[in-house]
C-alpha positions as CSV (number, residue, x, y, z in Angstrom):
1,M,-161.5,65.4,59.3
2,K,-158.5,67.0,57.6
3,K,-156.7,67.3,60.9
4,L,-157.1,63.6,61.6
5,F,-156.0,62.7,58.0
6,R,-152.9,64.8,58.4
7,S,-152.1,63.3,61.8
8,I,-152.4,59.8,60.4
9,L,-150.1,60.7,57.4
10,F,-147.6,62.3,59.8
11,V,-147.4,59.1,62.0
12,I,-147.1,56.9,58.9
13,G,-144.4,59.1,57.6
14,I,-142.4,59.0,60.8
15,I,-142.7,55.2,61.0
16,G,-141.6,54.9,57.3
17,I,-138.6,57.1,57.9
18,M,-137.5,55.2,61.1
19,G,-138.2,51.8,59.5
20,G,-136.2,52.7,56.4
21,C,-133.1,53.7,58.4
22,S,-131.9,50.2,59.1
23,M,-128.1,50.0,59.2
24,E,-126.0,47.3,57.7
25,K,-122.8,47.8,59.7
26,E,-121.7,48.7,63.2
27,T,-122.5,52.2,64.2
28,L,-119.9,52.3,67.0
29,T,-116.2,51.5,66.8
30,R,-114.7,49.2,69.5
31,E,-113.2,52.3,71.2
32,Q,-116.5,54.0,71.2
33,Q,-118.2,50.9,72.7
34,D,-115.5,50.8,75.4
35,N,-116.2,54.5,76.2
36,V,-120.0,53.8,76.4
37,V,-119.4,51.0,78.9
38,R,-117.1,53.3,81.0
39,W,-119.7,56.1,80.9
40,I,-122.5,53.8,82.1
41,A,-120.3,52.2,84.8
42,R,-118.9,55.4,86.1
43,G,-121.3,55.5,89.0
44,Y,-120.8,51.9,90.0
45,E,-117.9,49.9,91.4
46,V,-117.3,47.5,88.5
47,T,-114.5,45.0,88.4
48,S,-115.3,43.3,85.1
49,V,-117.9,43.1,82.3
50,E,-118.9,39.8,80.8
51,F,-121.1,39.7,77.6
52,I,-123.1,36.5,78.0
53,K,-124.8,36.4,74.6
54,L,-124.0,38.4,71.5
55,K,-125.9,38.3,68.2
56,N,-126.1,40.4,65.2
57,R,-129.7,41.7,64.8
58,L,-130.6,43.6,61.7
59,V,-134.0,45.2,61.9
60,R,-135.6,45.4,58.5
């Protein structure tokens, strides 16, 4: 019973920590975003990238 209770508390704690870490600003600079795109596309023959829909989603 104690083991189950501890497991439940652990899961609730992890969810609380992750849920409380919402960020209010960009986490990557424009240069870092460009680097991420280059890193993802390195194995492909890409001529252009078009972002069709962008929106700011804050998870709270």
